[in-house]
C-alpha positions as CSV (number, residue, x, y, z in Angstrom):
1,M,172.1,34.5,0.3
2,Y,173.5,37.8,1.5
3,Y,173.8,38.6,5.2
4,S,174.7,41.7,7.2
5,F,176.0,41.8,10.7
6,L,174.0,44.3,12.6
7,K,177.0,45.9,14.4
8,N,178.7,48.3,12.1
9,L,182.5,47.9,12.4
10,Y,183.8,50.5,9.8
11,G,186.0,53.2,11.2
12,Q,186.5,51.6,14.6
13,K,190.2,50.8,15.2
14,H,191.2,47.3,16.3
15,V,187.5,46.2,16.6
16,S,187.5,44.6,13.2
17,R,190.4,42.3,14.1
18,Q,188.8,41.3,17.4
19,F,185.5,40.7,15.6
20,Y,187.3,38.5,13.0
21,L,188.9,36.4,15.7
22,F,185.6,36.0,17.5
23,M,183.9,35.1,14.2
24,V,186.5,32.5,13.2
25,E,186.1,30.8,16.6
26,R,182.3,30.8,16.3
27,L,182.3,29.6,12.7
28,E,184.7,26.7,13.6
29,K,182.4,25.9,16.5
30,I,179.5,25.5,14.0
31,G,181.7,23.3,11.8
32,F,183.1,25.6,9.2
33,Q,186.7,25.3,8.2
34,K,188.8,28.3,7.2
35,S,190.3,28.3,3.7
36,R,194.0,27.9,3.5
37,D,194.1,30.4,0.6
38,D,191.9,33.2,1.9
39,D,191.2,34.2,5.6
40,C,187.7,35.5,4.6
41,V,186.5,32.2,3.1
42,F,185.1,29.3,5.1
43,Y,183.8,25.9,4.1
44,L,181.2,23.5,5.5
45,E,180.1,20.5,3.4
46,D,178.8,22.0,0.1
47,M,178.6,25.6,1.5
48,I,181.0,28.4,1.1
49,F,180.8,31.3,3.6
50,V,182.6,34.6,2.6
51,V,182.8,37.4,5.0
52,Y,184.3,40.9,4.7
53,V,184.2,43.2,7.7
54,D,180.4,43.1,8.6
55,D,179.0,41.6,5.4
56,A,178.7,37.9,4.5
57,I,177.5,35.7,1.6
58,I,176.8,32.0,1.6
59,F,177.0,29.9,-1.6
60,M,175.4,26.5,-1.4
61,K,173.9,23.8,-3.7
62,D,171.1,22.7,-1.4
63,R,168.9,25.6,-0.1
64,S,167.1,23.3,2.2
65,K,170.0,23.5,4.6
66,L,169.8,27.3,4.6
67,K,167.3,27.6,7.5
68,D,169.4,25.3,9.7
69,I,172.7,27.0,9.1
70,F,171.2,30.5,9.4
71,S,169.7,29.6,12.8
72,K,173.1,28.4,13.9
73,L,174.7,31.6,12.7
74,E,172.0,33.7,14.2
75,A,172.6,32.0,17.6
76,E,176.2,33.2,17.4
77,F,175.9,36.6,15.7
78,D,173.5,39.5,15.7
79,M,172.7,39.4,11.9
80,E,169.9,39.6,9.4
81,E,169.2,37.9,6.1
82,K,169.2,40.4,3.2
83,G,167.9,37.9,0.6
84,D,169.4,36.9,-2.7
85,V,172.7,38.7,-3.4
86,E,172.7,41.5,-6.0
87,Q,176.0,43.2,-5.2
88,F,178.9,42.2,-2.9
89,L,182.4,43.7,-2.7
90,G,182.1,45.5,-6.1
91,L,180.8,42.4,-7.8
92,H,177.3,42.4,-9.5
93,F,175.4,39.1,-9.3
94,S,172.7,38.3,-11.9
95,K,170.7,35.1,-11.4
96,F,170.4,32.9,-14.5
97,K,166.9,32.7,-16.0
98,D,166.7,29.0,-15.3
99,H,167.8,29.6,-11.6
100,T,170.8,27.2,-11.9
101,G,173.4,29.8,-11.0
102,Y,174.6,33.4,-11.2
103,S,176.6,35.5,-13.6
104,I,179.2,37.7,-11.8
105,T,180.3,40.9,-13.4
106,Q,182.0,44.2,-12.7
107,T,180.8,46.1,-15.8
108,H,179.2,48.9,-13.6
109,L,182.8,49.7,-12.4
110,I,184.1,49.9,-15.9
111,D,181.2,52.1,-16.9
112,Q,182.0,54.4,-13.9
113,I,185.7,54.7,-14.9
114,V,184.8,55.5,-18.5
115,A,182.4,58.2,-17.3
116,D,184.9,59.6,-14.8
117,V,187.5,60.1,-17.6
118,G,185.0,61.8,-19.9
119,L,184.7,59.0,-22.5
120,K,181.2,57.9,-21.9
121,D,179.6,59.1,-25.1
122,K,182.7,58.8,-27.4
123,N,182.9,56.3,-30.3
124,F,186.2,54.5,-30.8
125,K,187.2,52.0,-33.5
126,C,188.9,48.9,-32.3
127,P,191.6,47.3,-34.4
């Protein structure tokens, strides 16, 4: 699920750091643990919570827990559910037809780079 914090933090100096510290404190209060490898990743049981500035995404195996965790998050943050993720931080998510998972790609960025350098309609032979 994709979530957006309702307070926009882009372009406001020092606010994003203060919000991050506030967010870490609240997430730990709920039971999430911060990843040792990435400051934007948090874990709780079988859930992974990824946040970047004012956007967040939750990965989980059991969607029945979603309502409970969202109500806890909503009690701490002014946020709204945006539904199933389609794009997040330049990644494109496509749900498998059997709904067992997602494919994650960045082909749209490659297509944009090819178009920007004027090679969109060119044919090339690969060795």
